[in-house]
C-alpha positions as CSV (number, residue, x, y, z in Angstrom):
1,X,16.9,5.4,5.2
2,X,19.7,4.4,2.4
3,X,19.3,1.1,0.9
4,X,22.1,-1.3,1.6
5,X,23.6,-3.5,-0.8
6,X,21.9,-5.9,-3.0
7,X,20.9,-9.0,-0.8
8,X,20.3,-13.0,-1.4
9,X,19.6,-15.8,1.2
10,X,16.1,-16.9,2.0
11,X,16.1,-14.4,4.9
12,X,15.9,-11.3,3.0
13,X,13.5,-13.4,0.6
14,X,11.5,-14.0,3.4
15,X,11.5,-10.4,4.9
16,X,10.5,-9.4,0.6
17,X,7.7,-11.7,0.4
18,X,6.6,-10.6,3.7
19,X,6.7,-6.6,2.7
20,X,5.6,-7.3,-0.7
21,X,2.1,-8.7,0.7
22,X,2.0,-5.8,2.9
23,X,2.8,-3.2,0.3
24,X,0.0,-4.8,-2.1
25,X,-2.6,-3.6,0.8
26,X,-2.1,-0.7,0.2
27,X,-5.2,0.5,-1.6
28,X,-5.0,4.7,-1.9
29,X,-1.8,7.4,-1.3
30,X,-1.0,10.8,-2.1
31,X,2.7,12.1,-2.5
32,X,4.0,15.5,-3.1
33,X,7.5,15.7,-4.4
34,X,10.4,16.9,-7.4
35,X,9.7,15.3,-11.0
36,X,12.8,15.6,-13.4
37,X,12.4,14.2,-16.8
38,X,15.1,13.8,-19.5
39,X,14.4,12.5,-22.8
40,X,17.5,12.9,-25.8
41,X,16.2,16.5,-27.2
42,X,14.6,17.9,-23.3
43,X,15.2,18.1,-19.9
44,X,12.8,19.5,-17.3
45,X,11.6,19.1,-13.9
46,X,8.5,20.2,-11.7
47,X,6.8,19.6,-8.5
48,X,4.1,16.9,-8.4
49,X,1.3,16.4,-6.7
50,X,-0.2,12.7,-7.1
51,X,-3.1,10.8,-5.5
52,X,-4.2,7.2,-6.1
53,X,-7.0,5.3,-5.1
54,X,-7.3,1.8,-6.2
55,X,-6.9,2.4,-10.4
56,X,-8.2,6.2,-10.0
57,X,-5.4,8.6,-10.2
58,X,-4.6,12.7,-10.6
59,X,-1.2,13.9,-11.5
60,X,-0.7,17.5,-11.0
61,X,2.6,18.5,-12.7
62,X,3.5,22.4,-12.3
63,X,6.4,23.4,-13.9
64,X,8.5,26.0,-12.8
65,X,8.7,29.6,-13.3
66,X,5.4,30.2,-15.2
67,X,5.9,27.5,-17.5
68,X,2.2,25.6,-16.8
69,X,0.5,23.2,-14.7
70,X,-0.8,19.9,-16.3
71,X,-3.2,17.7,-14.6
72,X,-3.3,14.0,-15.6
73,X,-6.5,12.3,-14.7
74,X,-7.4,8.9,-14.8
75,X,-8.7,5.5,-14.8
76,X,-11.6,2.6,-15.6
77,X,-10.2,2.8,-19.5
78,X,-9.9,6.4,-19.8
79,X,-6.9,9.7,-19.0
80,X,-7.3,13.0,-19.6
81,X,-5.0,15.9,-19.6
82,X,-5.6,19.4,-18.6
83,X,-3.1,21.7,-20.5
84,X,-1.7,25.0,-18.6
85,X,-4.2,26.8,-21.3
86,X,-6.8,25.1,-20.0
87,X,-7.3,22.7,-23.1
88,X,-8.6,19.3,-22.4
89,X,-7.1,16.2,-24.2
90,X,-8.5,12.5,-23.8
91,X,-7.9,9.1,-24.6
92,X,-7.9,5.1,-23.5
93,X,-4.4,4.9,-21.9
94,X,-2.0,7.1,-20.7
95,X,1.0,6.1,-23.4
96,X,-1.3,7.4,-26.3
97,X,-2.3,10.6,-24.4
98,X,1.6,11.8,-23.2
99,X,3.3,10.6,-26.3
100,X,0.4,13.1,-28.7
101,X,0.2,15.4,-26.9
102,X,3.8,15.6,-24.8
103,X,5.9,13.6,-26.8
104,X,7.1,11.5,-24.6
105,X,5.6,9.1,-22.0
106,X,6.2,7.1,-18.9
107,X,4.8,4.2,-17.8
108,X,1.9,5.4,-15.2
109,X,0.1,2.5,-14.9
110,X,3.7,0.8,-14.0
111,X,4.0,3.7,-11.8
112,X,1.1,3.3,-9.5
113,X,2.9,0.2,-8.3
114,X,6.7,1.2,-8.4
115,X,5.8,4.3,-6.5
116,X,5.3,1.5,-3.6
117,X,8.3,-0.4,-3.9
118,X,6.5,-3.4,-5.7
119,X,6.2,-4.7,-9.6
120,X,3.5,-4.0,-11.6
121,X,1.4,-7.3,-10.8
122,X,0.4,-9.5,-13.7
123,X,3.7,-8.6,-15.8
124,X,6.9,-10.0,-16.0
125,X,9.7,-9.4,-13.8
126,X,13.2,-9.6,-15.7
127,X,15.1,-8.7,-13.0
128,X,15.0,-7.7,-9.2
129,X,17.2,-6.7,-6.4
130,X,16.7,-6.4,-2.5
131,X,18.7,-5.7,0.0
132,X,19.0,-7.1,3.3
133,X,16.1,-5.5,5.2
134,X,14.0,-7.3,1.8
135,X,13.4,-3.7,0.1
136,X,13.4,-3.4,-3.5
137,X,16.4,-1.5,-4.4
138,X,16.3,-2.5,-8.3
139,X,14.1,-3.9,-10.6
140,X,14.0,-4.3,-14.6
141,X,9.8,-4.6,-15.6
142,X,8.3,-3.4,-18.8
143,X,11.6,-2.4,-20.7
144,X,11.9,0.0,-17.7
145,X,15.0,-0.2,-15.0
146,X,13.8,1.0,-11.7
147,X,16.4,1.7,-8.4
148,X,14.7,2.5,-5.4
149,X,17.5,4.6,-3.2
150,X,16.2,5.5,-0.6
151,X,13.1,4.6,1.7
152,X,11.0,6.5,4.7
153,X,8.6,5.1,7.7
154,X,4.9,6.3,6.8
155,X,2.8,5.0,9.2
156,X,3.5,1.1,9.3
157,X,5.3,1.0,6.3
158,X,8.7,2.0,4.9
159,X,8.3,3.6,1.4
160,X,10.4,4.9,-1.2
161,X,11.7,8.6,-1.5
162,X,13.8,8.5,-4.0
163,X,12.9,6.4,-6.9
164,X,15.4,6.5,-11.0
165,X,13.2,4.6,-13.7
166,X,14.7,4.5,-17.4
167,X,14.3,3.0,-20.4
168,X,16.1,3.4,-24.1
169,X,14.2,7.1,-24.7
170,X,13.5,8.7,-21.2
171,X,14.6,9.2,-18.3
172,X,12.8,9.8,-14.9
173,X,13.8,11.0,-11.3
174,X,11.2,11.6,-8.7
175,X,12.0,12.9,-4.8
176,X,9.0,12.1,-3.0
177,X,9.0,15.0,-0.3
178,X,6.0,14.0,1.3
179,X,3.6,11.2,1.9
180,X,0.6,12.9,2.4
181,X,-1.9,9.7,3.0
182,X,-1.5,6.3,2.6
183,X,-4.8,3.7,3.1
């Protein structure tokens, strides 16, 4: 379901607050989709399988045409990257791990929330827009602008299906083909 234009007013805000509380109650999920990343030097696309359970996550990024499969696992202050050459790299945070081994980074900790259509908790929100149904359609947080342009009904939740994120260095587009599990 495509999003409406930005809305203001007490009704839209009340719908947003109710929606945010419900979405923050989600404890785990899994998605399959397509990921496109563009930096000033390169761009690429891949299939994405992402499973999240509380603060633990596993992302499998599968590049087309045999260009490799990467797996990122993390949580509890530790993250690892398994490359297509079966090399394992570890760090205490995903930003360091990705920057040192891939040359770019995306905010995995923020994306865990943005993919649900809510801001990352305990961090300032520089700006946001909601539509008349109380759905988040734009968020400015942690130096990123996040646009949510499509939603899909998944059980009792309406969850994002198309998300664009960008900052001064990286642009990310995520199209979710399937919400596999929501708990």
